N, C-alpha and C positions, 0 to 999 in steps of 0.2 A: 575100593574101599566104604569102608561106613559112612551114613550119610553125614553124623556129626564129624566127624576126621575131615569129610569132603567140607562144610561149609569152614572148620577152621584150618583149614590149608587154605583157603578160598581168604580168609580173612587175614592170616600172614602174610600171601601174597601184597595185600593193602600198602606196604611198608618196603621198603630195602630188603635181601633179604638175608642181608650182612647185617643189619641193623639190630641193636640190643633194645630187645624187650622185657619187661614181665608180665608174666601172666599167670591167672586162674584159670588151674584145668579142675573141671569136676568130671567124678566119675564114675555112674552108679551101677554097682554089680550085683547082677539079678541071682546069678551063681557062683557063692563066693568058691563052695570046695572044689567048683570045676574049672573056678579061674584065678583064682588066689594066687598058685602059684608063678602063672604065667606074669600077673600085674606085678609080684614083686618081685621077680627075675628082672623086667624091663624097668624097673624105678630103682633097682639096683644098680644095672646097667649103666642109667642115666642120671644117678644120683648126685653128682656134682653139680647137675643143674637146678636141683630141690633146694631151697628156701626155705620153705618149710612143707608138711603131710598133716592132716587129720582125718581122723578116720572116724565115724557112726556107723554102729550095728542099727538100721531101722527095720526092728525085730517086728514090728506090726505089720509091714509091707512085706516083710521076708527080702528086704534089700541090704545091700552094703553103699557106704557112698564116703567116696575119698575126695578131701579138698588138698589143693598142689597149689604151692608161691613156685612158680618156676623162672631164673632169670639165665635167660640164652638168646639165641636170635630167631629172627624169625624161622630162619629155616628148620633150628632144633626144635623149634614147639612144633612146630608144622608135623615133625618125622616122628615127633615123643605122642602126639596125639593122635596121628594115622595109626603107628601100631598099637595107641592101647585100644584104637577102635579095633582094631581086625582082631581083636579077645572074640572068643563067644561071649555073650549076655555083658558085656562092657559097653559103657555106652558114655562116651565122651563131648564134653562140650572146654571148650575154650573161649575165653577173654584175656585180649590181648591191650595192653598199654605201651604206646610205643615212650622209650626218653630221650 
């Protein structure tokens, strides 16, 4: 498991696993061509959790940044963050707000 997804999973466990939360997930994609299909497949699969999505091509740095707002249980957020963090060239950070 990637370091960022481990941290997010640990953060998610501080509240009850079934508790609802709103989270902001930030993805930094280093190799868009290699990662885009997997990232989009995962986001499509879990689209019912996504409240908002914004993407930014930071061409000067050669990276792409995706910000997601999700409304889900802590378990769902941790699982999504973990799956995204497993994609090569993708770094994920999550910030959770308990409701």
